[in-house]
Structure formats: structure tokens, C-alpha cells
C-alpha positions in Angstrom: 53.5 117.5 82.1 50.1 117.7 82.3 47.4 115.3 83.3 43.4 115.4 82.9 40.7 114.2 84.5 40.9 110.7 86.9 44.6 110.3 85.9 45.3 113.6 88.0 42.8 112.5 90.4 45.5 109.7 91.1 48.4 111.0 90.5 47.6 113.4 93.2 48.2 110.2 95.7 50.8 109.4 94.3 53.3 112.6 95.1 52.8 115.2 97.0 49.7 117.6 95.2 50.9 120.9 96.1 54.5 120.6 95.0 53.8 117.5 91.9 57.2 116.2 93.9 57.5 112.5 95.5 59.3 109.8 96.8 58.3 106.5 95.3 59.7 103.6 97.1 60.3 100.5 95.1 59.7 97.3 97.5 59.1 95.0 93.9 62.4 93.0 94.5 61.4 89.9 95.7 60.2 88.4 93.0 63.4 89.0 90.6 65.8 88.3 93.3 64.2 86.8 96.1 64.4 87.2 100.1 67.0 89.8 99.9 68.4 91.7 102.6 66.1 94.1 104.0 62.8 92.3 102.1 63.4 88.9 104.0 59.6 89.4 104.5 56.2 91.9 104.4 57.1 93.1 108.3 59.9 94.4 107.9 58.7 96.9 105.0 55.9 98.1 107.3 57.5 99.0 110.0 58.4 102.4 108.3 56.6 102.4 105.5 53.9 104.9 107.4 56.9 107.4 107.5 55.7 111.2 105.8 58.5 111.6 103.6 57.2 108.6 101.0 54.3 110.0 99.4 53.8 106.3 96.9 54.6 102.6 97.0 55.8 100.7 93.9 55.0 97.0 94.9 53.8 92.6 93.2 50.5 92.2 94.1 51.3 89.8 96.6 53.0 92.0 98.6 50.6 94.7 98.4 47.9 92.5 99.7 49.8 91.8 102.5 50.8 95.3 103.2 47.3 96.4 103.2 46.5 93.7 106.1 49.3 96.3 108.3 47.6 99.6 107.3 50.8 100.8 106.6 49.7 101.8 103.5 46.7 103.9 104.6 47.4 108.0 103.4 50.6 106.7 100.4 50.0 106.0 96.6 50.5 102.7 95.7 51.9 101.9 92.3 51.2 98.1 91.5 54.2 96.7 89.9 53.0 94.5 86.4 55.2 92.6 85.0 58.6 91.3 86.0 61.4 88.1 85.8 63.1 86.0 88.0 67.1 86.7 87.5 67.8 83.0 87.5 65.6 82.5 83.8 66.9 81.9 80.8 66.3 85.6 79.7 65.9 87.2 82.9 65.8 91.1 80.6 62.6 89.8 79.6 59.8 90.9 81.6 56.4 89.3 81.2 52.8 90.8 82.1 52.1 88.9 85.8 49.4 91.2 87.0 46.4 93.1 84.9 44.8 96.3 84.5 41.8 95.2 86.0 43.9 93.8 89.4 45.6 97.4 89.9 41.5 98.7 89.8 40.4 95.8 92.1 43.4 96.5 94.7 43.2 99.8 94.8 46.1 101.0 92.8 46.8 104.5 92.3 49.1 103.6 89.5 50.6 101.2 87.5 54.6 100.3 87.1 56.5 98.2 84.1 60.0 97.4 84.7 61.4 98.0 81.0 65.6 96.4 80.3 66.7 97.8 77.2 69.5 95.8 75.9 69.1 96.1 72.5 67.5 92.7 72.5 64.0 93.3 74.0 63.1 96.4 72.6 60.6 95.3 70.6 59.3 93.3 73.5 59.4 96.3 75.6 57.8 98.7 72.8 55.0 96.4 72.9 54.4 95.4 76.2 54.2 99.6 76.9 51.7 100.4 73.9 49.1 97.5 75.0 49.1 98.6 78.6 49.5 102.7 78.3 46.3 101.9 75.9 44.5 100.0 78.6 45.5 102.2 81.5 44.3 105.2 79.6 41.1 103.9 79.1 40.8 103.4 83.5 42.4 107.1 83.8 45.5 104.9 85.2 49.1 107.1 85.3 51.9 104.5 84.2 55.0 104.8 85.3 57.8 103.1 83.3 61.2 101.6 85.2 64.1 101.9 82.5 67.5 100.4 82.6 69.8 101.2 79.5 72.4 98.2 79.3 74.7 97.0 76.5 77.2 98.6 74.2 74.6 101.7 73.2 74.6 102.3 76.6 78.3 102.7 77.5 80.5 105.9 77.5 79.8 108.5 74.9 76.4 107.0 74.3 75.0 106.2 77.5 73.0 109.8 78.1 72.0 109.9 74.4 70.8 105.8 74.6 69.1 106.9 77.8 67.3 110.2 76.4 66.0 108.2 73.3 64.5 105.7 75.2 62.7 108.5 77.4 61.6 109.9 74.5 59.9 106.4 73.0 58.4 106.0 77.4 56.7 109.4 76.5 55.7 108.5 72.8 53.6 105.4 73.7 51.8 107.0 76.7 54.4 106.5 79.6 53.0 109.1 82.3 56.4 109.0 84.5 59.7 107.8 84.5 62.2 106.0 86.7 65.5 106.7 85.4 69.2 104.9 86.7 71.6 107.4 87.8 74.2 108.5 85.1 77.5 107.4 86.1 78.5 111.2 87.0 75.2 112.8 88.0 77.0 116.3 87.1 75.2 114.7 83.3 71.7 114.6 85.1 71.0 118.6 83.4 72.2 117.2 80.0 69.7 114.2 80.7 66.7 116.1 81.0 66.8 118.7 78.7 63.5 119.3 77.5 62.5 115.6 78.3 61.2 116.4 81.8 58.8 119.0 80.6 56.4 116.0 78.6 57.4 113.2 81.4 57.8 113.1 84.9 61.3 111.8 86.0 62.5 110.1 89.4 65.3 109.0 89.5 66.7 105.3 90.8 69.3 104.8 93.6 70.2 102.0 92.4 72.7 99.7 94.1 73.6 100.7 98.0 75.5 103.8 98.1 76.1 106.6 100.9 73.2 108.2 102.4 74.8 112.1 101.1 75.2 110.8 97.8 71.3 109.9 97.3 70.8 113.2 98.7 73.0 115.2 96.2 71.2 113.4 93.8 67.8 114.2 94.6 69.2 118.0 94.6 70.4 117.8 91.1 67.1 116.5 89.9 64.9 118.7 91.9 67.0 121.6 90.1 66.8 120.0 86.5 63.7 119.4 86.6 62.8 115.8 87.7 60.2 114.9 90.4 61.8 113.1 92.9 63.4 109.9 93.6 62.6 106.4 93.2 64.9 104.5 95.8 64.3 101.1 97.0 67.6 99.2 98.4 69.1 102.6 100.0 66.1 103.1 101.7 65.6 99.5 102.8 68.8 98.3 103.5 69.9 101.4 105.3 70.6 100.5 109.2 68.4 103.2 110.3 65.6 103.9 107.2 63.7 106.3 109.4 66.3 108.8 109.9 67.3 108.6 106.4 63.7 109.1 105.2 63.6 112.1 107.4 66.8 113.3 105.5 65.7 113.0 102.3 62.2 115.1 103.3 63.8 117.8 104.9 66.3 118.4 101.9 63.3 118.2 99.7 61.5 120.4 101.3 64.5 122.8 101.4 64.8 122.3 98.1 60.6 123.7 97.3 61.2 126.7 99.6 64.8 127.9 97.2 63.2 127.3 94.4 59.0 127.7 94.4 59.0 128.1 90.6 60.1 124.4 90.0 57.8 123.6 93.1 54.3 124.3 91.0 53.0 121.3 90.1 51.4 120.7 87.2 
């Protein structure tokens, strides 16, 4: 997928401008889940967010403001999370706007992000939200990352991959520039999931709940080989006993993949 003008300039700060690939670290979990392990306060992630393997950080405006004071975001892409909902709400999957495009511009964000849960009930709400945000963001040259999760009967078993592909197609039809996807139940399904889709939108895989370091490394490798641009991994980094060591390993794995498959490493 190609970007033009100011979108391309901003996106080059979110990913590695030479390869077009990136390691995005979402730390927006506090609004949804509270002070979870690894994000008890802003000081904890600030200790390792300057790691060179990280290309960008996804966070809500309060966290961005506090991290900016420490200087740990210097040289990193900043993606402002625009919507959210606390997990104890009556409709936790209905993510409402909690920040604006104007706020993103004032904070110096390089892109904006939406968290959309497609559970069969919120689909209409999600598409309206995405359509409106994509229109406004485009007017200012701000790339839009969409964090997608599919739940419910339509996202289970043999229906899971077709449902997720359908949702991703809807995202790029409405102007999304990049998408964060939950990993399939079997990562061997990644090539099928991305077939054709990765030509039109930048794809990053989520790490999901805490798993082994090697499993995340395999996810990175298979994703890159299938056309994805990298990972958007939160808990598997900030809840890791040794986040810096893990980030170094991911950075080395990504660099090795770029050397082994230079055609896939060409920036869009």
C-alpha cells in the first residue's frame, strides 16, 4: 500500500523508513483494564521505551503527556489512541471517542489509532466511527491504525479467517492505512489470512495474552514472510521479565528476515 504527501512523512517516523517494517508497542491497556502488571505507572515503561528496536508507541493522551516529560519517546513514532472503554462498562466492546484529531495534532502525534471490536453487535458503530475518523485524519495527513478484534460465533472455527478477512477489507475500504490483527488460532493460517489483503493495507500482528518469547518470534517471522509489516505487541513486552532482552531478540530477528528476503523489505 502506498501513502502520499504528509501521510508518508509521518508514517516514516512510525516504521523503519528503509524497510517499511516496524515494532509498535501498545500501552493503552490502562484505560481498559486499570493498573495491570507492567503498567502500574508511567515510570515503568519509560525505563525501556527508548530501546532501538521499538519504532513507535500507541498510547492514550494522558500516558503520552507523561512519557513526553521523560524524553523516552524521542525518536519514536507516537500513535495517539482515540477511543476506548473500561472493561467494567455495560457494553465494554463499544469503544467511544475519548480524544480528537485536533488533540493528536497538538500533541505532535505521527498517527492515530482506533480500537474496534467486531462482535456482531458493534459493527455498525465501528464502521461509522472509522469512516468519520478516516475522513478527518486524511484532511490533515494523519495515518490511521485500526486495532481489530473479531469475537462471537462468526469469528470461531472455520468462520474465523473469512470473518477477519472481511473485516480487514472493510477497514481499508473506509480509509484505514494500517491494521493490527489478532493472531489466528493456528499461525500456519497467516498466509491464507493475508493473501491479497497485505497489498492494500499495512498489517501488524498482535501478540495477544502472555505467551512464550519463541512463539512471538515465530509470529514475527511468519508474518513478515507473508507480507505483514511487523508486530504490535504490548503485554508480551511490558509483562516480560526482561523486556530489553526480548526487544533486542525481536530486533535481531526482524533484521535477519530483511537480509534474507530483501524483496519483502522494500518500503512502500
